[in-house]
C-alpha positions, -999 to +999 in steps of 0.1 A: -220-427+763-201-400+764-195-373+734-173-344+736-179-322+707-146-300+696-165-264+682-145-230+677-165-195+678-193-176+695-221-205+703-244-181+699-238-175+660-230-191+632-217-229+623-215-231+661-251-228+668-259-260+652-235-279+672-247-264+704-284-273+698-272-308+687-256-310+724-286-294+740-306-322+729-281-349+735-285-341+767-322-337+770-321-374+755-296-388+783-263-387+769-231-372+784-224-344+762-201-319+765-186-292+745-149-285+743-146-247+727-123-215+723-153-195+729-148-167+757-186-170+769-199-202+783-229-189+793-223-204+828-233-238+818-211-264+829-217-287+799-192-264+783-154-263+786-135-234+774-098-234+765-103-194+767-109-185+802-081-171+817-065-141+808-033-159+795-054-185+776-075-155+757-043-142+746-031-173+732-059-185+718-061-147+699-024-155+685-031-187+674-062-175+653-039-144+640-016-170+631-035-193+611-044-159+592-008-142+591+002-176+572-020-162+543+002-127+540+025-140+510-006-142+488-018-105+487-040-106+458-060-133+473-100-126+475-112-113+503-132-147+512-128-167+543-097-194+541-083-214+569-050-235+572-058-257+602-020-250+609-020-239+640-043-247+673-047-264+706-031-296+713-065-307+737-055-344+738-042-339+774-076-324+791-094-347+815-127-340+794-110-354+761-094-383+781-129-395+793-148-391+758-155-424+742-167-401+710-146-373+695-174-352+675-157-324+654-178-296+640-162-262+626-130-264+642-113-231+622-098-199+634-066-214+658-088-240+675-074-273+656-041-284+647-051-307+619-019-330+628-034-335+663-061-354+647-038-384+633-029-391+672-064-395+684-069-435+690-111-427+695-137-427+672-141-393+651-171-383+642-167-352+617-197-329+609-192-313+580-207-277+586-193-264+552-166-277+525-136-267+543-129-302+555-124-316+522-105-282+506-070-269+504-084-238+527-113-222+515-149-230+531-170-223+498-152-236+465-177-218+446-172-225+408-136-243+416-136-278+415-100-285+426-109-300+457-119-330+437-084-332+421-061-324+452-060-288+451-033-260+439-036-234+418-061-217+445-083-191+429-094-177+463-052-177+473-052-160+434-024-181+426-010-199+395+013-221+415+003-256+411+023-264+447+006-236+467-005-231+500-041-250+495-020-279+482+000-281+510-030-279+536-047-307+511-019-328+516-017-323+552-054-338+552-046-364+531-019-375+558-033-366+594-070-372+592-076-407+602-091-428+576-118-442+599-131-411+604-170-407+604-183-378+581-214-361+585-230-336+560-256-314+572-268-312+537-273-342+505-252-315+483-226-313+511-223-351+515-225-352+476-197-329+473-175-349+499-180-380+482-166-368+450-134-351+468-101-365+463-099-364+505-129-382+511-140-404+483-133-436+501-147-422+538-179-431+553-199-403+546-234-397+561-259-371+560-276-357+589-290-323+586-288-294+606-309-290+635-327-259+658-346-260+685-381-255+676-395-246+714-372-212+707-383-205+672-423-205+671-447-184+654-456-153+669-488-138+659-482-115+630-500-084+641-480-086+675-447-095+662-453-062+642-462-043+667-434-052+688-409-042+657-431-011+648-438-023+612-470-016+595-502-042+597-512-040+564-477-035+537-459-070+528-428-073+544-402-091+527-372-106+554-336-114+547-309-119+575-275-136+578-246-127+601-229-110+575-255-101+547-226-090+525-209-123+521-205-132+486-216-162+491-250-151+505-263-139+469-273-104+486-265-089+452-290-113+432-312-102+455-312-064+449-313-073+414-344-089+417-365-062+441-365-037+410-387-067+389-415-070+416-449-057+408-456-050+444-442-027+464-433-042+500-413-031+526-379-045+528-368-060+565-333-072+569-310-084+599-276-088+604-241-068+592-255-043+563-253-008+551-290+011+546-269+027+516-274-005+496-313-002+499-315+033+501-313+037+462-347+014+457-370+041+472-389+013+491-399+013+522-374-005+546-362-010+579-329-025+592-331-041+628-291-046+627-274-073+642-299-096+663-280-114+692-309-132+710-336-156+695-362-134+711-355-108+686-350-135+659-385-150+665-402-116+665-385-107+626-392-140+613-428-139+624-435-105+616-425-111+575-445-125+549-414-146+537-382-150+542-360-146+510-325-163+509-307-158+481-276-178+483-250-189+462-240-216+482-250-226+520-238-259+533-276-264+548-293-228+553-298-223+596-318-193+591-344-209+563-353-237+590-360-211+612-381-192+597-401-218+588-400-229+622-418-197+628-448-204+603-425-182+574-424-196+539-391-194+524-380-183+487-344-201+481-326-210+449-327-250+438-292-254+447-271-266+475-280-270+510-317-252+510-328-277+487-334-300+509-353-276+533-378-259+510-404-279+491-417-262+463-448-245+460-458-264+493-437-245+517-423-217+496-406-214+464-374-228+450-362-202+421-338-216+392-303-206+401-291-182+398-320-160+381-329-125+395-361-129+372-373-160+392-364-153+425-392-123+418-412-144+404-412-165+437-414-135+458-448-127+438-458-164+439-455-163+479-472-129+484-502-137+463-509-172+473-546-174+481-543-193+514-510-181+534-519-201+564-516-234+545-480-227+534-469-211+573-483-247+584-467-265+559-434-248+570-433-253+607-446-289+601-415-295+578-388-283+602-407-303+634-404-337+613-369-329+601-349-302+620-358-307+658-331-308+679-343-342+693-351-355+661-314-347+648-302-359+683-319-389+683-304-398+645-267-391+660-273-414+691-282-442+665-244-433+647-228-430+679-241-466+689-231-480+656-197-467+662-193-481+697-204-515+687-178-517+657-148-538+668-122-518+653-086-524+666-077-487+658-101-475+687-087-502+712 
C-alpha cells in the first residue's frame, strides 16, 4: 500500500510532529509512506517531498500563506487567535507522488498548503486526521466557548463579527461543498471525534478515534540526578515543568497556572520551555528557570526527566502531545479533566485530573503528586500507559488496519 501524507509546516514541531512519527512508524512496518509538505527543511529524508525547495517555490509558498492571512484583514477587530481560510493553496494533484498514491492522508493542511476546493477533484480515498477543530469549523482552530460549528458558523466571535453571512460562513459553505462525503475522519482524541459528530459539517461522516503518537525510543526516562545535573538544577528541590511551543496561547491556560501557583503550600522550582517572558514569573518570588524554545528531542527528554511532574493547564487541546512525551519519560502529569488530555492521564494513577478550570484544584493536584508516598509507582504507570496506547508503532498499526479496510471497499468513487 502507498500512502501520501499531506502535512503543513515544520515537521519538528506542533501538529506536524505527530504526522511525522506516524509516517516513520508506517515505514518501519513496511508501508510505502511519503510525506508531501511545504516545510523547507526535509532533513535529507528521501521519503519527504517538499513543494518549497527552490527559491521560486519558497517565494510562492510564502505568498500563499500570507494571502490566507490577508483575507482576514477586513476583520480588524478580530481576536489574535489562529484562524485559517483554506482559500489559498498548492494544487498537488499533478505531482508524481500524488498520482502513485493509493490513499491520500490529510493532517494539518493550513497556512497556504491546501485549497479546500482541490479536495473535490481527488478521486482517491481520503483519510483526514483532525489535529485540531479546524476541519469542522468556519476557520477557527479551537472554538472555545462558541458552538456555531454545530449550526454552520456565522457571527464568528473570533472574527468579532455580527453578520450571519461572514467569512466564517463562507469558509464553512466551501467545506460543505468541496470535502468529499466518503472522507474517513480520524480524531486524535475522543473529545475531538465527539465534536466532529456534533458538527453540522461532519455529523454524517465516518469518524474514528486513533490517538496521536510519539516515539518512545526517543522519549524515555533519564535518571533524575543526571538530567538535573545536565540542565543545572538542584537535586533536592521539587521541580514543576510547564512547556509548549507557545506557552502564552490562550488555549494553553497558562494564566490559570499563574493563578494556581500562589495556592501551593510547597515552594518548588518552576521550570519552563517554549516562548515565554521571564517577566510573567518574576513576581512570584520563586526560583525558576526558563529553558527557552527547545528544538531537539534530547533537550526535551532531559527537561521532562528532570521534573517531578509536568503541569498542563490547557483550556482546549486536541490531544496533548507534551503530556504523552512527559509520561513516556516517566514524569506524572497534572491537567484538567477536559478535552484531549482526558484520554491521556488516569486520575491518581499516573497523574491528576483537576476540575476544569479551577486553579484551586490544579494546585491540589500538584501537591498530591509532590506528596505521593511512592513516586516511582506514578512514574512506572505513566510510561506504561504511553507504551500501551501512544507509541508510534502501536498507532501506526491501527492506521494500517484502517487503510486495509478502505482499500477493500468497492466504492465506485474510488475507481
